[in-house]
Steps between C-alpha positions, in 0.01 A plus 500: 500500500706687236676183382171348393448763228854501357474167315202555272377225275441568132129559430320199364359642175327180393298486822421870470370459144288199604356697794423798274322274248304335782400839637381618157307175455329540839408863423367398156292220652376729779362752251352234269370252761140615457493426128684169550243387761205604286645315200558185704157485666295708259 
């Protein structure tokens, strides 16, 4: 069990940045979805 945590991989920064951008995009869309829908179908 202890051996599993000794060899730690380097953090994948590129994937972390992409995930952070995706999360911000989802939050932005979530808060603006009402206006987007009304503009599309209004």
